N, C-alpha and C positions, 0 to 999 in steps of 0.2 A: 556517404549515407550514415546517419546516426540511428541506431536501433534501440528502442526503449521497450522493455517488458514491464508491465504493471501486473503484479500478482496480489490478489486480495481474497479475503473471506468476508462475506456479509450475510447476516441472517435475515434482516428485515429491510435492507436497502440503503441505509445511510452510507456505509463504507463503499458500496457499489457506486453511489452517486459521486462520491469523492474520486473514485478510480476514473470515472468518465471525465470529470473536470480536470484531473491531473493529465489525462490523455490529451484533452483539448489544448492545454498549455504546451505540452511537448510537441504536438503537431504544429503549433504556432511557430515553433523554432525549426520547422521543417524535418522533424524526426519522424521515422516510421515507428508506429506504436502497435504493440500487441497487448490487449487487455485479457487477462486470464484469471479465472476464478479457481480456487482449489476445491476439491470434492467435499461435498457435505457428508459428514460422518455421524451426525446426530441421529438417534432413532426416530422413527415416525411419531412415536408418542410425544416426544419433546417438540418436534416440529409442529405437530397438530395442536399443541397446547396454546399456540399463538397464531391466529389467523394470518397476520401480516408475514409471519415466517413462512408458512406454506405458500402464500400468494407470491412472495418474492422468489421462492425456489422455482415456482412454475413460470414466472415471468422471465427468469434468467436461464431457463433450461438450454437455450441455444448458444450461450456463451461458452467458448471452448475452455476446457480444464487445462490447468498449467501442466507442462511437462518439463523435463530437464533440458530438452532441446530449446525451449523458449528462453532459458537462462543462458545457454551456450551461445545462442544467436545474438543476445543483447549486448550493446555497448554500455548500457546503464540499466539499473533495475530499481523499481520502487515497490515496496511491500506495504499493504494496508490490512489492518486488523481491528476488529472491535476489542474492547477490554474485557477480559474475563478474570475477575478477582486480581486485578493489577498485572496480569500477564496476557500475552497474545492468545488468541483463540486456539484451541487444540487442533482445529482443522488446518490452519496455516502451519502450525508447528509440525504436523504430520508430513506435510509436503516438504518442508525444509529438512526434515530428518532423512529424506530420500536423496539429498544432494551429495552424499558422500562420493559417488563416482566422479562428479565434476570437480569437487574440492580436491580429491586426491591427485587429479591430473593438473591442478593449478589453473583450471579454466574459469574460476570465479575471482581469482586474485586481480587486484589493480582495477577492477571495475567499480565505478561509482554506484552507491546505493543510498536510497533515502527511504523514510518511513512515514506513514500517516495512520491515524486511527481515531477512536473516540470512545465515549462512555455515556451512560445514562445520566450522570451528574458530574458537576465540575470537578469534584475531588474523588472521582471514582477510579483513579489509578491510571489516568491517561499517560502521564509522563513515565511512570514505571513500566507501563506496557511497551512504550516505544523504546525505552532504554534496554529492556529485556530482549526485545526483538533484535536490537543492534548487536547484542552479544554474539549472535551467529556470525555477523559480518566481520567482526574482529578475527574470528577463526578462519574465515574464508580469505582474509587478507585483502578485503575490499577497501575502497576509499569511501568512508561515510560522509555524506553531504548533508549536513544539518541545514535547516532553514535559518537558524540564528535570527538576527534582526536585520536581514539584508534587504527587505522589501516592506514597505508600509502595510501591504496587504496582510502580512503575517501578524503584525501588531493588531490590526483591526479584527483579526480572527481569534484573538486571545493571547497571542504572544508566546506560544510554546516554542522554544528555540530548538528542540530536539527533532521535531517534525510536526506537521499539521495535525491538530486534533479538534474534535468537536464535542459538544455536549448535546445529547439528544433527548433529554427529559421532556416528554409531552410534545415533541416536535415531529410532525409528519413529513416535513420537507426542510432540508438544510437551508439556512439563510445565504443570501448572495455573498456576504462577507467571507463565509467559509469556502464557498465554491470559487470565489475569486482568488483566495489564497491557495487553493488547490491548483488552480491554473498557473499561478506564479511558481509553485513548487515544480510542476511539470516543466515549465520553461527553464528553471534553474538546473534541473537534472539534465535536460537535453543539452544545455550549454556545456556542463561539465563533461558529459559523455562525449560530446564532439571534441572537446579539447584533449581529453585523456586518450581518445582512440585515434587521434591524428597521427599520420605517419611522419 
């Protein structure tokens, strides 16, 4: 059995949609998948400044929040975040900052990890965000699994070799090229997790 945990933060729904597509891909490789959101930490004033932010928070209220047990359980992990000034969102960073107990016990090392995310414009920091997120996984001793150019779906989605990314300017729904690439990323992670966890 291959266990994949997808941990993400999404304010208005795009990163959430990617998380679901990544999960579809992992399940296509017979993996058991947990999709987990991290807690929202923004104040109500900020959330209510954008109707789609409040709507998304309401629509996803039943999705379980990530715990350390979800990471311990997983054979492979995928993290998703929107870009915030070229860095991961504070919400996902806050969750990651709580992983010290697992890290100190060596429970995160040797597990494959990959990343996905996006920004409002093509040069809005997508690559630097994914690279910054991966800094954590070097410390964990994880095996980072980049997309590279291993599947034509990644090229069709923009060709970010570090992890899947999207551009969401004026887009209410992500295009199929992005969602198909997310499914490919989920499949790739499930294959690596299965290989690295084999007895």
